[in-house]
N, C-alpha and C positions, 0 to 999 in steps of 0.2 A: 835700685840696682839693675842696670840695663839688661844683664843676662837673665834676670828674673822674668822678662817680658814674654818668654815663650809660653804662651797659654794654649792648651790643647783645644782643638775645635769642638771637642765633645763636652766642654764645660757646661753648656746649656742642658745637654742630655743628662749630665750627672746631677744637676740641680733638680731636675724633674724626678719625682719619686717614681720608681718602677711600679707598673701595675701588678706584676707577678714576679715572684722570685723562685718558683719551682719547688722542689722537694727540700725540706728542712729537717735535718737531724740535730744540727747545732745552730742556735740562733746567733746571727751576727747583725747588730743594729746599724747596717750600712757601713760605709767607709768614709771617714773624714779625709778630705783631699786638700793638700796645701795649694795655696793660690799664689800666683805671681802678683807683684805689686808694681804698678807703673809709676808710683810715687817715689820709688827708691832709685836714685842715680847710682851708677857704678862707683863713683868717687865724688865727694866723700860720703861714706855711709854713716859716719859719725866721727867725732874727734878721736884720733888715736888708732883707728882701724887700719892695719897694714893692707896695702893694695893686694899683696899675694893672698892673704887670708880672705879678703873680699872676693877675689876671683874664684878661689877654691869653694867657698860657700855657695857662690852663684852657680857654679858648674854642677856641684853635687845636688843642690836643691832643684835646679831646673830638670835634671835627670829624674829626680823623684816625682816632680810635678807631672811630667809626661807619663811615667810608668804608673803612677797612682791613678791618674785619670783613666787609663786603659783598664787597670785592675778593677776600679769601681764599676765600670761598665760591664765587665765580665761577671762581677758578683750580682749585678742587677739583671743580667740576661743569661741565665744559666745554660740555655741551649747552645749559646755561642762558644761555651768554654770547652777547651780540651784539657782533660784531667790526666795527669800522670799518676803512677802508683802512689807517690808520696805527696800528693796534694796539689800538683801543678807547678810548672817551672816559672810561670809568670810571677806568682806570689813569692817564690823562692828568690828570684832575681830582685824583686822589690825589697824583700827583707835584707838582702845583702847590700843593696844601695843605702838603706837606712842605717845599717851597721857601719858602713863606710863614712856616712855623714856625721854620725854622733861624735867621734873623736875630734873632728874639725869644729863642730858646733860648740863642744864643751870648751874650746879655746876662748869663747866669749865669757865664760863664767869661772875660769880658773882663779885661784886665790890671788887677790890683789888687782884683778882686772876691772876696768871701768867701762867695759863694753857690753855689760849685761843688758842694758836697756837702750842700746844705740840703734837697733834695727827693729822695724815694725814687721812682725810675722803674721801672715793671714792664712786662715784655714776655713774651708767650707764645712759647715756642721751637718749633722744628720738628725739628732734628737732634740736640739734646741729650736725655739721659735725663730731665732735669728738665723738667716741663711749662712752667715759667716761671722767669724770673730777675728779681729786684728788687734794684737797687743804688742807693745814695745818691750818684749821680754824674751831673752834667750831661754830661760827656764820654761816658759810657755811652749816654746818650740820643742824642747826636750820632752816635755810632758806629752805633746801631740805626737811626737815620733814614737814614744813607747806605747801609747794607746793604739796607734796604727799597727805596730808590730804585733800586739796582742790580737787585734782584729784579723790580721792576716793568718795568724796561727789558728784561730777559731775557724776561719774559712777553710783552711787545709784540713782540719779535723772533720768538718762537715763533709768534705769531698771523700774522705776515707770511710766515713760511717754511713754513706748512702749505699744500700744493698745493690749489688751488681750481679747480672746474670753471667754465669761461668761460660767458658768456651764450649763446654759440653751441652749448654742449653738448659741446665737444671734451674730450679727456682732461684730467684735473686737472694743473695746473702752477703754478709760482711765477713771477710776472711779473718782468721785469728791474727794474722800478721798485721792487718789494718787496725784491728782493735788495739793491739799492744802498741803500735806506732802512734795511735791517737792519744793514748794515755800520756805518752812522752810529750806530745804536742800541747795537750791541755796544761801540763805542768809548766811548760815554757811560757805559755800565754799568761798563766797565773803569776809566774815569776816576774814578767815585765810589769804587770799591774801592781804587784806588791812593791817593786822598786819605785814605781811612780808615786804610790801612796806614801811610802815611808821616807823616800830620799829626794823626791823632786817637788811634790806639792808644798812641803814645809819651806822650800827655798823661795817660793813665790810670795810676795808681800800680801798682807791681808787685803789691801786696797785693790791690787791686781787680781786676787782670787775672786773678788766680787764680780769681776768682768769675765770670768771663765764661763764657757757655755755649759749647759747641763751635761753634754757629752763627756766633759772632763770633771764633773762634780765628783767629789770623793765618794759619795754614795753610789754613783753609777760605776765607778772604777771598782769599788769593793764588790758590788753585785756581780759584775762580770767575772771578777776573780773567783768568787764563790761558785758561780755558774761553771767555770772551767773545772774546779775541783769536784763539784757535784756530778758533772757529766763524766769525768774520769772515773769516779767511784762507781757510777752506773755501769760503765764498761767492765770494771773489775767485778762487779756483782754478776754480770752476764758470764764472765769467764769462770767465776766460782760455781755458778749453776751448772755449767758444762763439765766441771771437774768432780769426779767421784770422791775425791779426797776432801773436798770442802764441806765442813759440818754446818748444821743449821745455825749454830752460834756464830760462825764466821759470816754467813749470809745475813743474819739479823743485824750484826754489827755494821756491815757495809750499808745495809738499807737505812739503819738509824743515822749513820754518818751522813748519808745523802739528805735525809730530812734536815739535819743540822745545817748543811751547806745551803739548802734552798730557803730555810728559815732566815738565815743571815742575809741572803740575797734579797728576800722579801722585805726585811726590816730596813735594809740599806736604801731601797728606793721608795719606801712607803710615803715619805714626805716630800719627794721631789715633784716638780711640775711637769709630769709626763702626760701630755694632753692628747696627741693624735699621731698618726703616721708611725714612724719607727719607734717613737717613745711609748705609745700605747701598746704596740705589738710586743715591745720588750717587757712591759708589765704583765701582759697576758701570758708570755712564755714562762716567766718566773712563777706565776700563779699555777699554771698547768703542771710544771715539773715538781713544784712543792707538793701538790695534791697527789701526783703519781708516786712520789717517793714515800708518802704516808701509806699509800696502798701496799707498797712492797714491805715497809717496816711492820705494819700491823699483821700482814700475812705471816711473816716469819716469826713474829712475836707470838702469834696465836699457835703456830705449830709447836713451838717450844713449851708454851704453857700447857698444851694438851698432853705433853709427855708426863705431866704430874699424875699422881694416883688419887687425888682427892676430888670430890664433887666440885668444890670451889674452883680448883684449877681448870677442870673441864668446862665449867660454865663460863669462866673468864676467858678461856681459849675461844669459845664460841663467840663471845662478845667481840673479841679482837678480830676474828675472821670475818664476822659480819661488818665490822668497821672497814676492814680491807675491801670488802665488796662494795660498800657505799662510796669509799674514796675512789675506787676504780671507775664507778659510774660517773662520779663528779669529774674525774680526770678526762674521760671521753668527751664530756661537754666542754671542759676547759680547752681541750685540744682543738675541738671544732671552732671555738671562739677565736683561738690564736690564729689558726690558718685562714679564717674568714676575714680577719682584720687586715686592712691595707698596709703594705702591699700583700696581696693574697699569696698563700703558699699551699703546698700539698704535704701530706704526711707520707713518708716513705713506707714500704712494706714493713710490718712489725718484725723485729729481730731482737736477739739478746734477752735481757732480763724482762722487758715488757712483753715480748711474745710469750715467754714462759708463764708470766703472771696472768696475762689475759686468758690463757688456757686453763690455769690452775685455780685461781682464787674463787670463782663462783662454784666450781665443782667441789673444792675442799670445804668451803663454807657450808654448802648444802649437805654434804656428807656428814660433817661433824654435828650439825644441828639435828639431823635425823638420828644419828647414833645416840646423842645425849637425850633426845626425847624418849627414846626407849629405856634409858637408864634412870632418868630423873624426871621430876615434875616439869611439865611444859611451862607453867607459870614462872617457876624459879629460874628457868633458863633465860626467859625474856626479861627478868628483873635484874640480871647481871649488869654491873657497871662496866663500861669500857675501861680497860686498864691503861695506865700511862705507859708510854714507851720508855724503855731504858735510855739513859743518856750516855753517849760516848763522845769523847773528844775526837775530832777529825784527825786521823792518823796520817793521811796523805798531805804532803806539804808542797807548796810551789817550788819549782826549781829555782834556786837562787840566781838572780841576775844582778851583776854589778855594772855600773856605768863604766865604760871603757876609759882608759887614760887619755889625757889630751894628746892629740897628734903632735909629735915633736916638731913638725914643720910649722906649727903655729908660733913657735918661739922666735 
């Protein structure tokens, strides 16, 4: 397709993994970028593809190629990026371009169409060993578009959740407005991925699914979907900590739901070939956040157990709080491993739930151990078995995303 030949000069720079990606509050495993294909002439693209449809696809995709190349560079060079209050106009414009592209693209896969496999679509990978993947499948293109939309949303959330110094010059913090906006963005990202998993992947033949890059593997998509939910719940937990109306039971439930999200994310990528670069960093992020969530859950579980009146409940509370302290120590090491892995990154100033828990867990654990030593036998305290965490279904759900109707101009 002749119009697809507009290839940005920065393509080589995008292929090179960035050395550093700056502060990371929300992990984004790079940005897959669509590539032009010099093998595709404008006409014919395949039997039965109308010229008008071919031209519209070419124009829309070329626009996305150029915008995505620039966005990928911004994401890998954070100092160059200008961020607006709602996550950056560049990513918002690219999201709109993708939304405009989908109804036209879906014209290739509408009922009765024979055009689904007439065009070879190529994308540059981030987590897969292969630099790029090209497949003759319009559903592969739809899947790639949805995955990119989710990554852009996560990038927006990261921008919102990096603490910023106020005009008055006070210490850096994340505003409540940004926290609430980020939850909505996380749910949108999860919605795109849920749609991809449930409604797009099943439309790709088993043979073609074997050719998908690891970036689009069901396990990776599920892991990032659960990451979005887990990080949204983390923000909610921070808001609950700041609210005098939120009970310990509410905070424990949120923390336990976080553990469930990260457990599912961990299980989803456990058997995938994530070897180095973005892939290894992705695995380390999931490990870190899973451990961190356990620290929060055991802390609140311990506080609730300590409200009991029996020696057993007090001893079990101490065991839970000591577990929280151990998980917190592990999470610090896991955090350092994540940020040290290439591309290297930095941890932003602590805020929200983790700032509170870093301040409280060790103090609370030491205090409860000291009090219970005075009340009960020291040996019996240390003999206590760590209690299991209560299980809660994750209440937060992805925002439903439905594939748009086919553009009427395709008919």
